[in-house]
PyMOL Python script that loads the backbone (N, CA, C, O; Angstrom):
from pymol import cmd

cmd.read_pdbstr("""\
ATOM      1  N   MET A   1      75.336  64.008-191.098  1.00  0.00           N
ATOM      2  CA  MET A   1      76.106  63.537-190.649  1.00  0.00           C
ATOM      3  C   MET A   1      77.495  63.695-190.747  1.00  0.00           C
ATOM      4  O   MET A   1      78.341  63.437-189.891  1.00  0.00           O
ATOM      5  N   GLY A   2      77.683  64.261-192.173  1.00  0.00           N
ATOM      6  CA  GLY A   2      79.083  64.412-192.240  1.00  0.00           C
ATOM      7  C   GLY A   2      80.345  62.971-192.056  1.00  0.00           C
ATOM      8  O   GLY A   2      80.239  61.771-192.309  1.00  0.00           O
ATOM      9  N   SER A   3      81.382  63.728-191.556  1.00  0.00           N
ATOM     10  CA  SER A   3      82.550  62.040-191.442  1.00  0.00           C
ATOM     11  C   SER A   3      81.967  61.725-190.114  1.00  0.00           C
ATOM     12  O   SER A   3      82.372  60.604-189.804  1.00  0.00           O
ATOM     13  N   LEU A   4      81.346  62.117-189.370  1.00  0.00           N
ATOM     14  CA  LEU A   4      81.484  61.325-188.127  1.00  0.00           C
ATOM     15  C   LEU A   4      80.899  60.062-188.229  1.00  0.00           C
ATOM     16  O   LEU A   4      79.916  59.795-188.920  1.00  0.00           O
ATOM     17  N   SER A   5      81.701  59.079-187.329  1.00  0.00           N
ATOM     18  CA  SER A   5      81.792  57.719-187.144  1.00  0.00           C
ATOM     19  C   SER A   5      80.957  57.245-186.172  1.00  0.00           C
ATOM     20  O   SER A   5      81.330  57.529-185.034  1.00  0.00           O
ATOM     21  N   ILE A   6      79.783  56.509-186.269  1.00  0.00           N
ATOM     22  CA  ILE A   6      79.228  56.322-184.918  1.00  0.00           C
ATOM     23  C   ILE A   6      79.109  54.491-185.318  1.00  0.00           C
ATOM     24  O   ILE A   6      78.476  54.137-186.313  1.00  0.00           O
ATOM     25  N   ASN A   7      79.659  53.680-184.591  1.00  0.00           N
ATOM     26  CA  ASN A   7      79.698  52.399-184.583  1.00  0.00           C
ATOM     27  C   ASN A   7      79.537  51.646-183.534  1.00  0.00           C
ATOM     28  O   ASN A   7      79.863  50.468-183.387  1.00  0.00           O
ATOM     29  N   THR A   8      78.906  52.526-182.639  1.00  0.00           N
ATOM     30  CA  THR A   8      78.610  51.676-180.839  1.00  0.00           C
ATOM     31  C   THR A   8      77.764  52.557-180.366  1.00  0.00           C
ATOM     32  O   THR A   8      77.706  53.743-180.691  1.00  0.00           O
ATOM     33  N   ARG A   9      77.018  51.933-179.501  1.00  0.00           N
ATOM     34  CA  ARG A   9      75.929  52.869-178.561  1.00  0.00           C
ATOM     35  C   ARG A   9      77.008  53.691-177.990  1.00  0.00           C
ATOM     36  O   ARG A   9      76.809  54.904-177.918  1.00  0.00           O
ATOM     37  N   ALA A  10      78.250  53.145-177.525  1.00  0.00           N
ATOM     38  CA  ALA A  10      79.130  54.693-176.502  1.00  0.00           C
ATOM     39  C   ALA A  10      79.053  55.579-177.295  1.00  0.00           C
ATOM     40  O   ALA A  10      78.503  56.616-176.926  1.00  0.00           O
ATOM     41  N   ASP A  11      79.818  55.432-179.286  1.00  0.00           N
ATOM     42  CA  ASP A  11      79.451  56.476-179.995  1.00  0.00           C
ATOM     43  C   ASP A  11      78.620  57.329-179.725  1.00  0.00           C
ATOM     44  O   ASP A  11      78.822  58.415-179.183  1.00  0.00           O
ATOM     45  N   LEU A  12      77.399  56.776-180.176  1.00  0.00           N
ATOM     46  CA  LEU A  12      76.115  57.740-180.035  1.00  0.00           C
ATOM     47  C   LEU A  12      75.979  58.214-178.714  1.00  0.00           C
ATOM     48  O   LEU A  12      75.576  59.372-178.599  1.00  0.00           O
ATOM     49  N   ASP A  13      76.228  57.565-177.681  1.00  0.00           N
ATOM     50  CA  ASP A  13      75.997  58.730-176.210  1.00  0.00           C
ATOM     51  C   ASP A  13      76.873  59.556-176.350  1.00  0.00           C
ATOM     52  O   ASP A  13      76.475  60.686-176.066  1.00  0.00           O
ATOM     53  N   SER A  14      78.168  59.489-176.744  1.00  0.00           N
ATOM     54  CA  SER A  14      78.833  60.226-176.939  1.00  0.00           C
ATOM     55  C   SER A  14      78.782  61.760-177.462  1.00  0.00           C
ATOM     56  O   SER A  14      79.473  62.720-177.123  1.00  0.00           O
ATOM     57  N   ILE A  15      77.519  61.643-178.587  1.00  0.00           N
ATOM     58  CA  ILE A  15      77.347  62.653-179.210  1.00  0.00           C
ATOM     59  C   ILE A  15      75.702  63.218-178.441  1.00  0.00           C
ATOM     60  O   ILE A  15      75.117  64.075-179.102  1.00  0.00           O
ATOM     61  N   ALA A  16      75.189  62.875-177.461  1.00  0.00           N
ATOM     62  CA  ALA A  16      73.816  63.210-177.299  1.00  0.00           C
ATOM     63  C   ALA A  16      74.145  64.636-177.004  1.00  0.00           C
ATOM     64  O   ALA A  16      75.123  65.283-176.629  1.00  0.00           O
ATOM     65  N   GLY A  17      72.575  64.897-177.424  1.00  0.00           N
ATOM     66  CA  GLY A  17      72.029  66.306-177.463  1.00  0.00           C
ATOM     67  C   GLY A  17      72.271  66.728-178.498  1.00  0.00           C
ATOM     68  O   GLY A  17      71.446  67.589-178.802  1.00  0.00           O
ATOM     69  N   THR A  18      73.307  66.503-179.541  1.00  0.00           N
ATOM     70  CA  THR A  18      73.906  67.402-180.823  1.00  0.00           C
ATOM     71  C   THR A  18      72.581  67.028-182.039  1.00  0.00           C
ATOM     72  O   THR A  18      71.675  66.304-181.628  1.00  0.00           O
ATOM     73  N   PRO A  19      72.518  67.483-183.353  1.00  0.00           N
ATOM     74  CA  PRO A  19      71.832  67.403-183.938  1.00  0.00           C
ATOM     75  C   PRO A  19      72.225  66.441-184.904  1.00  0.00           C
ATOM     76  O   PRO A  19      71.479  66.167-185.845  1.00  0.00           O
ATOM     77  N   GLU A  20      73.745  65.708-184.696  1.00  0.00           N
ATOM     78  CA  GLU A  20      73.868  64.607-185.359  1.00  0.00           C
ATOM     79  C   GLU A  20      73.528  63.587-184.552  1.00  0.00           C
ATOM     80  O   GLU A  20      73.451  62.522-185.165  1.00  0.00           O
ATOM     81  N   HIS A  21      73.210  63.494-182.974  1.00  0.00           N
ATOM     82  CA  HIS A  21      72.804  62.278-182.434  1.00  0.00           C
ATOM     83  C   HIS A  21      71.152  62.362-182.757  1.00  0.00           C
ATOM     84  O   HIS A  21      70.626  61.252-182.835  1.00  0.00           O
ATOM     85  N   ALA A  22      70.229  63.548-182.962  1.00  0.00           N
ATOM     86  CA  ALA A  22      68.643  62.985-183.123  1.00  0.00           C
ATOM     87  C   ALA A  22      69.017  62.893-184.443  1.00  0.00           C
ATOM     88  O   ALA A  22      67.921  62.479-184.819  1.00  0.00           O
ATOM     89  N   ALA A  23      69.778  62.946-185.636  1.00  0.00           N
ATOM     90  CA  ALA A  23      69.504  62.504-186.929  1.00  0.00           C
ATOM     91  C   ALA A  23      69.875  61.011-186.811  1.00  0.00           C
ATOM     92  O   ALA A  23      69.328  60.346-187.691  1.00  0.00           O
ATOM     93  N   PHE A  24      70.519  60.421-186.113  1.00  0.00           N
ATOM     94  CA  PHE A  24      70.970  59.021-185.795  1.00  0.00           C
ATOM     95  C   PHE A  24      69.960  58.293-185.567  1.00  0.00           C
ATOM     96  O   PHE A  24      69.595  57.365-186.290  1.00  0.00           O
ATOM     97  N   VAL A  25      69.362  58.704-184.413  1.00  0.00           N
ATOM     98  CA  VAL A  25      68.215  58.174-183.721  1.00  0.00           C
ATOM     99  C   VAL A  25      66.881  57.895-184.705  1.00  0.00           C
ATOM    100  O   VAL A  25      66.106  56.941-184.767  1.00  0.00           O
ATOM    101  N   ALA A  26      66.961  59.100-185.412  1.00  0.00           N
ATOM    102  CA  ALA A  26      65.839  58.739-186.394  1.00  0.00           C
ATOM    103  C   ALA A  26      65.916  57.733-187.715  1.00  0.00           C
ATOM    104  O   ALA A  26      65.050  57.265-188.453  1.00  0.00           O
ATOM    105  N   ALA A  27      67.262  57.631-187.665  1.00  0.00           N
ATOM    106  CA  ALA A  27      67.596  56.360-189.004  1.00  0.00           C
ATOM    107  C   ALA A  27      67.526  55.357-187.864  1.00  0.00           C
ATOM    108  O   ALA A  27      67.107  54.290-188.313  1.00  0.00           O
ATOM    109  N   LEU A  28      67.752  55.295-186.683  1.00  0.00           N
ATOM    110  CA  LEU A  28      67.506  53.971-186.143  1.00  0.00           C
ATOM    111  C   LEU A  28      66.174  53.624-186.157  1.00  0.00           C
ATOM    112  O   LEU A  28      65.766  52.470-186.287  1.00  0.00           O
ATOM    113  N   LYS A  29      65.317  54.853-185.992  1.00  0.00           N
ATOM    114  CA  LYS A  29      64.052  54.497-185.767  1.00  0.00           C
ATOM    115  C   LYS A  29      63.298  53.793-186.854  1.00  0.00           C
ATOM    116  O   LYS A  29      62.500  52.856-186.834  1.00  0.00           O
ATOM    117  N   GLY A  30      63.739  54.447-187.693  1.00  0.00           N
ATOM    118  CA  GLY A  30      63.764  54.047-189.444  1.00  0.00           C
ATOM    119  C   GLY A  30      63.920  52.416-189.686  1.00  0.00           C
ATOM    120  O   GLY A  30      63.137  51.739-190.352  1.00  0.00           O
ATOM    121  N   SER A  31      64.894  52.014-189.121  1.00  0.00           N
ATOM    122  CA  SER A  31      65.357  50.907-189.630  1.00  0.00           C
ATOM    123  C   SER A  31      64.708  49.785-188.858  1.00  0.00           C
ATOM    124  O   SER A  31      64.902  48.599-189.126  1.00  0.00           O
ATOM    125  N   MET A  32      64.068  50.140-188.060  1.00  0.00           N
ATOM    126  CA  MET A  32      62.991  49.344-187.303  1.00  0.00           C
ATOM    127  C   MET A  32      61.938  48.143-188.200  1.00  0.00           C
ATOM    128  O   MET A  32      61.576  46.985-187.989  1.00  0.00           O
ATOM    129  N   THR A  33      61.704  49.220-189.341  1.00  0.00           N
ATOM    130  CA  THR A  33      60.649  48.247-190.164  1.00  0.00           C
ATOM    131  C   THR A  33      61.382  47.997-191.644  1.00  0.00           C
ATOM    132  O   THR A  33      62.191  48.781-192.142  1.00  0.00           O
ATOM    133  N   GLN A  34      61.005  46.945-192.149  1.00  0.00           N
ATOM    134  CA  GLN A  34      61.751  47.029-193.441  1.00  0.00           C
ATOM    135  C   GLN A  34      60.218  46.884-194.683  1.00  0.00           C
ATOM    136  O   GLN A  34      59.240  46.293-194.225  1.00  0.00           O
ATOM    137  N   ARG A  35      60.151  47.245-195.663  1.00  0.00           N
ATOM    138  CA  ARG A  35      59.015  47.226-196.733  1.00  0.00           C
ATOM    139  C   ARG A  35      59.498  45.926-197.789  1.00  0.00           C
ATOM    140  O   ARG A  35      60.321  45.918-198.705  1.00  0.00           O
ATOM    141  N   HIS A  36      58.763  45.030-197.332  1.00  0.00           N
ATOM    142  CA  HIS A  36      59.171  43.708-198.450  1.00  0.00           C
ATOM    143  C   HIS A  36      57.928  43.733-199.518  1.00  0.00           C
ATOM    144  O   HIS A  36      56.888  44.315-199.208  1.00  0.00           O
ATOM    145  N   ASN A  37      58.042  43.207-200.543  1.00  0.00           N
ATOM    146  CA  ASN A  37      57.122  42.813-201.634  1.00  0.00           C
ATOM    147  C   ASN A  37      56.932  41.660-201.343  1.00  0.00           C
ATOM    148  O   ASN A  37      57.927  40.936-201.355  1.00  0.00           O
ATOM    149  N   ALA A  38      55.561  41.033-200.964  1.00  0.00           N
ATOM    150  CA  ALA A  38      55.091  39.795-200.626  1.00  0.00           C
ATOM    151  C   ALA A  38      54.429  38.911-201.722  1.00  0.00           C
ATOM    152  O   ALA A  38      54.408  37.699-201.508  1.00  0.00           O
ATOM    153  N   ALA A  39      53.794  39.472-203.074  1.00  0.00           N
ATOM    154  CA  ALA A  39      53.101  38.835-204.148  1.00  0.00           C
ATOM    155  C   ALA A  39      53.921  37.932-204.423  1.00  0.00           C
ATOM    156  O   ALA A  39      55.152  37.927-204.424  1.00  0.00           O
ATOM    157  N   VAL A  40      52.931  36.922-204.730  1.00  0.00           N
ATOM    158  CA  VAL A  40      53.361  35.544-205.452  1.00  0.00           C
ATOM    159  C   VAL A  40      54.005  35.616-207.212  1.00  0.00           C
ATOM    160  O   VAL A  40      53.301  36.148-208.070  1.00  0.00           O
ATOM    161  N   TYR A  41      54.748  35.296-207.406  1.00  0.00           N
ATOM    162  CA  TYR A  41      54.796  35.595-209.298  1.00  0.00           C
ATOM    163  C   TYR A  41      54.839  34.447-209.499  1.00  0.00           C
ATOM    164  O   TYR A  41      55.140  33.596-208.661  1.00  0.00           O
ATOM    165  N   PRO A  42      54.414  34.171-211.141  1.00  0.00           N
ATOM    166  CA  PRO A  42      54.277  32.139-211.350  1.00  0.00           C
ATOM    167  C   PRO A  42      56.163  32.757-211.710  1.00  0.00           C
ATOM    168  O   PRO A  42      56.840  33.781-211.792  1.00  0.00           O
ATOM    169  N   ASP A  43      56.241  31.371-211.806  1.00  0.00           N
ATOM    170  CA  ASP A  43      57.668  30.974-212.156  1.00  0.00           C
ATOM    171  C   ASP A  43      58.102  31.422-213.625  1.00  0.00           C
ATOM    172  O   ASP A  43      59.252  30.988-213.700  1.00  0.00           O
ATOM    173  N   GLU A  44      57.844  31.980-214.696  1.00  0.00           N
ATOM    174  CA  GLU A  44      57.956  32.205-215.767  1.00  0.00           C
ATOM    175  C   GLU A  44      57.836  34.113-215.917  1.00  0.00           C
ATOM    176  O   GLU A  44      58.237  34.717-216.912  1.00  0.00           O
ATOM    177  N   TYR A  45      57.323  34.661-214.926  1.00  0.00           N
ATOM    178  CA  TYR A  45      57.019  36.073-214.596  1.00  0.00           C
ATOM    179  C   TYR A  45      57.923  36.704-215.551  1.00  0.00           C
ATOM    180  O   TYR A  45      57.576  37.019-216.690  1.00  0.00           O
ATOM    181  N   HIS A  46      59.355  36.923-214.957  1.00  0.00           N
ATOM    182  CA  HIS A  46      59.912  37.806-215.264  1.00  0.00           C
ATOM    183  C   HIS A  46      61.046  37.280-216.388  1.00  0.00           C
ATOM    184  O   HIS A  46      62.193  37.671-216.172  1.00  0.00           O
ATOM    185  N   ARG A  47      60.862  36.533-217.423  1.00  0.00           N
ATOM    186  CA  ARG A  47      61.060  36.044-218.624  1.00  0.00           C
ATOM    187  C   ARG A  47      60.532  36.455-219.484  1.00  0.00           C
ATOM    188  O   ARG A  47      59.309  36.368-219.593  1.00  0.00           O
ATOM    189  N   PRO A  48      61.530  37.209-220.628  1.00  0.00           N
ATOM    190  CA  PRO A  48      60.610  37.422-221.980  1.00  0.00           C
ATOM    191  C   PRO A  48      60.022  36.483-222.738  1.00  0.00           C
ATOM    192  O   PRO A  48      60.421  35.335-222.936  1.00  0.00           O
ATOM    193  N   GLY A  49      59.037  37.023-223.164  1.00  0.00           N
ATOM    194  CA  GLY A  49      57.925  36.608-223.778  1.00  0.00           C
ATOM    195  C   GLY A  49      56.597  35.941-222.768  1.00  0.00           C
ATOM    196  O   GLY A  49      55.639  35.373-223.292  1.00  0.00           O
ATOM    197  N   TYR A  50      56.711  36.097-221.444  1.00  0.00           N
ATOM    198  CA  TYR A  50      55.545  36.231-220.601  1.00  0.00           C
ATOM    199  C   TYR A  50      54.451  36.566-220.951  1.00  0.00           C
ATOM    200  O   TYR A  50      54.474  37.722-221.374  1.00  0.00           O
ATOM    201  N   ALA A  51      53.221  35.991-220.992  1.00  0.00           N
ATOM    202  CA  ALA A  51      52.053  36.445-221.615  1.00  0.00           C
ATOM    203  C   ALA A  51      51.170  36.041-220.625  1.00  0.00           C
ATOM    204  O   ALA A  51      50.056  35.878-221.122  1.00  0.00           O
ATOM    205  N   GLY A  52      51.196  35.796-219.357  1.00  0.00           N
ATOM    206  CA  GLY A  52      50.154  35.617-218.381  1.00  0.00           C
ATOM    207  C   GLY A  52      49.565  37.134-217.809  1.00  0.00           C
ATOM    208  O   GLY A  52      49.723  38.263-218.273  1.00  0.00           O
ATOM    209  N   PRO A  53      49.046  36.800-216.965  1.00  0.00           N
ATOM    210  CA  PRO A  53      48.371  38.115-216.616  1.00  0.00           C
ATOM    211  C   PRO A  53      49.667  38.784-215.635  1.00  0.00           C
ATOM    212  O   PRO A  53      50.595  38.169-215.110  1.00  0.00           O
ATOM    213  N   VAL A  54      49.368  40.258-215.595  1.00  0.00           N
ATOM    214  CA  VAL A  54      50.605  41.212-214.628  1.00  0.00           C
ATOM    215  C   VAL A  54      50.250  41.298-213.047  1.00  0.00           C
ATOM    216  O   VAL A  54      49.197  41.860-212.745  1.00  0.00           O
ATOM    217  N   VAL A  55      50.999  40.820-212.120  1.00  0.00           N
ATOM    218  CA  VAL A  55      50.941  40.617-210.892  1.00  0.00           C
ATOM    219  C   VAL A  55      51.567  42.010-210.382  1.00  0.00           C
ATOM    220  O   VAL A  55      52.734  42.370-210.536  1.00  0.00           O
ATOM    221  N   GLU A  56      50.587  42.672-209.776  1.00  0.00           N
ATOM    222  CA  GLU A  56      51.250  43.813-208.688  1.00  0.00           C
ATOM    223  C   GLU A  56      51.750  43.486-207.608  1.00  0.00           C
ATOM    224  O   GLU A  56      51.216  42.651-206.878  1.00  0.00           O
ATOM    225  N   PRO A  57      52.983  44.154-207.290  1.00  0.00           N
ATOM    226  CA  PRO A  57      53.302  43.981-205.953  1.00  0.00           C
ATOM    227  C   PRO A  57      52.338  44.454-204.487  1.00  0.00           C
ATOM    228  O   PRO A  57      51.735  45.513-204.307  1.00  0.00           O
ATOM    229  N   VAL A  58      52.434  43.462-203.721  1.00  0.00           N
ATOM    230  CA  VAL A  58      51.899  43.139-202.576  1.00  0.00           C
ATOM    231  C   VAL A  58      53.036  44.153-201.389  1.00  0.00           C
ATOM    232  O   VAL A  58      54.137  43.686-201.099  1.00  0.00           O
ATOM    233  N   TRP A  59      52.758  44.977-201.043  1.00  0.00           N
ATOM    234  CA  TRP A  59      54.076  45.890-199.920  1.00  0.00           C
ATOM    235  C   TRP A  59      53.509  45.580-198.701  1.00  0.00           C
ATOM    236  O   TRP A  59      52.379  46.024-198.497  1.00  0.00           O
ATOM    237  N   VAL A  60      54.067  44.883-197.801  1.00  0.00           N
ATOM    238  CA  VAL A  60      54.116  44.804-196.424  1.00  0.00           C
ATOM    239  C   VAL A  60      55.227  45.043-195.487  1.00  0.00           C
ATOM    240  O   VAL A  60      56.392  44.850-195.835  1.00  0.00           O
ATOM    241  N   ASP A  61      54.874  45.502-194.185  1.00  0.00           N
ATOM    242  CA  ASP A  61      55.589  45.861-193.338  1.00  0.00           C
ATOM    243  C   ASP A  61      56.115  44.921-192.653  1.00  0.00           C
ATOM    244  O   ASP A  61      55.384  44.144-192.037  1.00  0.00           O
ATOM    245  N   ALA A  62      57.568  44.797-192.620  1.00  0.00           N
ATOM    246  CA  ALA A  62      58.055  43.271-191.425  1.00  0.00           C
ATOM    247  C   ALA A  62      59.010  44.496-190.575  1.00  0.00           C
ATOM    248  O   ALA A  62      59.546  45.498-191.048  1.00  0.00           O
ATOM    249  N   ALA A  63      58.985  43.845-188.733  1.00  0.00           N
ATOM    250  CA  ALA A  63      59.736  44.260-188.268  1.00  0.00           C
ATOM    251  C   ALA A  63      61.077  43.873-188.574  1.00  0.00           C
ATOM    252  O   ALA A  63      61.065  42.974-189.414  1.00  0.00           O
ATOM    253  N   ASP A  64      62.060  44.153-188.271  1.00  0.00           N
ATOM    254  CA  ASP A  64      63.442  44.205-188.125  1.00  0.00           C
ATOM    255  C   ASP A  64      64.605  45.215-187.308  1.00  0.00           C
ATOM    256  O   ASP A  64      65.224  46.225-187.645  1.00  0.00           O
ATOM    257  N   LEU A  65      64.551  44.396-186.085  1.00  0.00           N
ATOM    258  CA  LEU A  65      65.282  45.090-185.052  1.00  0.00           C
ATOM    259  C   LEU A  65      66.616  44.522-185.076  1.00  0.00           C
ATOM    260  O   LEU A  65      67.156  44.547-183.970  1.00  0.00           O
ATOM    261  N   SER A  66      67.377  43.966-186.108  1.00  0.00           N
ATOM    262  CA  SER A  66      68.749  43.969-186.372  1.00  0.00           C
ATOM    263  C   SER A  66      69.758  44.870-186.549  1.00  0.00           C
ATOM    264  O   SER A  66      70.914  44.448-186.544  1.00  0.00           O
ATOM    265  N   THR A  67      69.579  45.826-186.677  1.00  0.00           N
ATOM    266  CA  THR A  67      70.132  47.617-186.897  1.00  0.00           C
ATOM    267  C   THR A  67      70.192  47.649-185.111  1.00  0.00           C
ATOM    268  O   THR A  67      71.178  47.618-184.374  1.00  0.00           O
ATOM    269  N   ILE A  68      69.291  47.693-184.906  1.00  0.00           N
ATOM    270  CA  ILE A  68      69.314  48.423-183.472  1.00  0.00           C
ATOM    271  C   ILE A  68      69.699  47.493-182.540  1.00  0.00           C
ATOM    272  O   ILE A  68      70.228  48.103-181.610  1.00  0.00           O
ATOM    273  N   GLU A  69      69.692  46.519-182.374  1.00  0.00           N
ATOM    274  CA  GLU A  69      69.963  45.425-181.595  1.00  0.00           C
ATOM    275  C   GLU A  69      71.781  45.403-181.930  1.00  0.00           C
ATOM    276  O   GLU A  69      72.464  45.080-180.959  1.00  0.00           O
ATOM    277  N   ARG A  70      72.348  45.650-182.917  1.00  0.00           N
ATOM    278  CA  ARG A  70      73.713  45.628-183.138  1.00  0.00           C
ATOM    279  C   ARG A  70      74.567  47.081-182.330  1.00  0.00           C
ATOM    280  O   ARG A  70      75.740  47.131-181.959  1.00  0.00           O
ATOM    281  N   PHE A  71      73.426  48.231-182.234  1.00  0.00           N
ATOM    282  CA  PHE A  71      73.822  49.007-181.121  1.00  0.00           C
ATOM    283  C   PHE A  71      73.356  48.548-179.898  1.00  0.00           C
ATOM    284  O   PHE A  71      73.474  49.352-178.972  1.00  0.00           O
ATOM    285  N   GLY A  72      72.855  47.466-179.644  1.00  0.00           N
ATOM    286  CA  GLY A  72      72.818  47.084-178.120  1.00  0.00           C
ATOM    287  C   GLY A  72      71.602  47.968-177.260  1.00  0.00           C
ATOM    288  O   GLY A  72      71.619  48.141-176.041  1.00  0.00           O
ATOM    289  N   PHE A  73      70.446  48.527-178.296  1.00  0.00           N
ATOM    290  CA  PHE A  73      68.989  48.877-178.003  1.00  0.00           C
ATOM    291  C   PHE A  73      68.130  47.933-178.313  1.00  0.00           C
ATOM    292  O   PHE A  73      68.394  47.158-179.232  1.00  0.00           O
ATOM    293  N   THR A  74      66.785  47.823-177.497  1.00  0.00           N
ATOM    294  CA  THR A  74      65.723  47.481-177.640  1.00  0.00           C
ATOM    295  C   THR A  74      64.872  48.273-178.153  1.00  0.00           C
ATOM    296  O   THR A  74      65.009  49.466-177.884  1.00  0.00           O
ATOM    297  N   ARG A  75      63.730  47.850-179.051  1.00  0.00           N
ATOM    298  CA  ARG A  75      62.341  48.595-179.552  1.00  0.00           C
ATOM    299  C   ARG A  75      62.289  49.885-178.416  1.00  0.00           C
ATOM    300  O   ARG A  75      62.398  51.094-178.621  1.00  0.00           O
ATOM    301  N   GLU A  76      62.089  49.166-177.197  1.00  0.00           N
ATOM    302  CA  GLU A  76      61.506  50.121-176.383  1.00  0.00           C
ATOM    303  C   GLU A  76      62.313  51.238-176.290  1.00  0.00           C
ATOM    304  O   GLU A  76      61.819  52.325-176.587  1.00  0.00           O
ATOM    305  N   GLU A  77      63.354  51.177-175.967  1.00  0.00           N
ATOM    306  CA  GLU A  77      64.483  52.192-175.614  1.00  0.00           C
ATOM    307  C   GLU A  77      64.612  53.125-177.112  1.00  0.00           C
ATOM    308  O   GLU A  77      65.070  54.266-177.169  1.00  0.00           O
ATOM    309  N   ILE A  78      64.161  52.436-178.114  1.00  0.00           N
ATOM    310  CA  ILE A  78      64.695  53.601-179.213  1.00  0.00           C
ATOM    311  C   ILE A  78      63.165  54.307-179.800  1.00  0.00           C
ATOM    312  O   ILE A  78      63.113  55.247-180.593  1.00  0.00           O
ATOM    313  N   GLU A  79      61.940  53.582-179.181  1.00  0.00           N
ATOM    314  CA  GLU A  79      61.136  54.523-179.375  1.00  0.00           C
ATOM    315  C   GLU A  79      60.854  55.444-177.959  1.00  0.00           C
ATOM    316  O   GLU A  79      59.832  56.117-178.089  1.00  0.00           O
ATOM    317  N   ALA A  80      61.127  55.516-177.426  1.00  0.00           N
ATOM    318  CA  ALA A  80      61.310  56.240-175.949  1.00  0.00           C
ATOM    319  C   ALA A  80      61.921  57.705-176.177  1.00  0.00           C
ATOM    320  O   ALA A  80      61.585  58.777-175.672  1.00  0.00           O
ATOM    321  N   MET A  81      62.866  57.420-177.045  1.00  0.00           N
ATOM    322  CA  MET A  81      63.829  58.475-177.626  1.00  0.00           C
ATOM    323  C   MET A  81      63.366  59.579-178.388  1.00  0.00           C
ATOM    324  O   MET A  81      64.167  60.400-178.835  1.00  0.00           O
TER     325      MET A  81
END
""", "prot")
cmd.dss("prot")
cmd.show_as("cartoon", "prot")
cmd.util.cbc("prot")
cmd.orient("prot")
């Protein structure tokens, strides 16, 4: 996207039909879900000398619409693009 600055929905609308628009919409779609580690670790887990069991990460996806909402979109609008 180079030096193109997209800060508002109007900025995005002004480049509709361009490869930059498509790339930005794809980025918005990707921002609707965030991956978080939901594993529960013992209090001492990350300290030197910890001798307990290894805890594997438990990755879960959680909805996060904050980015698209900042641009004035709903989930339905972004999914339809």
